N, C-alpha and C positions, 0 to 999 in steps of 0.2 A: 504493500500499499504506500503510495507516494503522499507527499504533503497535501496536495490538492484534494486527493481522495479522502484523506483523513479529515480535513476541514469540512468537506461535504457531508461526511458521515456524522461528525459531531453536530453540525447544524441541523441535520434531519433528525437525528436521534433525540436531541434535547429540544427541538422545535423552536429554533430561533431565526428561521428563514425570513419571517415577516418582520423582525425587529430592524431598527436603523442600523446601517453598517458600522457606525462607530460603536454601538453597544455590542453588536456581533463580534467585532474585533476584540473588545475587552474580554468578553466571555471566552472566545477562542484562545486568546493569549493565556488566560489563567488555566483553563482546562488543558490546553496544549502543554503548558509547563508541567502540570501534574502527570500527564501522560508520559512525557519525556523522562521525568524523575522515576516513575514506576517502571518504565521500560529499561532504564539504565540499571536499576536494582535487580530486575528479573534477569537481565542479560548477564550481569556480574555474578549472580547467584548460580546461573547455569553454565558459566564459562569454565571449561576444565582448567585446572591449575597450570597444566603444562602448556596451555595456549595463551596464558596471560602475557608473556614477553612479546609474542607476535602481536597481540591485541594492542599493547602499549605502543609498539612501533607503528602499526598502521594508524592508530588513533592520533598519534603525534604528527603524522604526515598530513592529516586533514582530508584525506581522500574518502569521502563518504561512500562512493560506489564500492571501493575496495573493502571498506569496513563492513558494508552490507553483505558482500560476497563471503567475507571471512566468517561472519556470524552464521550465514546459511550453511557454510561448510563445517562449522565447528560445533555449533549448538544443535543438539537433536531437536527436531520439531520447532525450529526457530519461527517459522511463519505462524504456527499454531500459538506459540508462546506470545508472539507480538499481538495477534488478534485477541487472544484471551485477555491480555493485560489492558488493551485499549477498551474492550467491551466492559471489563470490570470497573475501570476508571469512570467511563461514561455512565454506567449503571449507578455507581455510587453517587455521582454528581446528580443524576436524576432523582435518586432517593432523597438526597438532602434537600433538593429543590421542590420535592413533592410532585415530580413529573412521572406519569405512568407510561 
């Protein structure tokens, strides 16, 4: 899932499509930040110890595409982990906001 797809998913799931764009942007920024934090924790938790030096090297290079490929090749079920973490974060947000 790329950033634009994530943005559209969030907007649809929490029902903010009809809100003014400045309010959408604020909500997306906060929720997006929470998703990134949770994804980072989930990735680090599932990253094998022996892969950490390579992770640090790729991460330091700033090459996002290479980093995504590294995760896909190193973390079992990376896509599922990503989708699950995003869904859980959005669901928690909806619960807090009283959205069904």
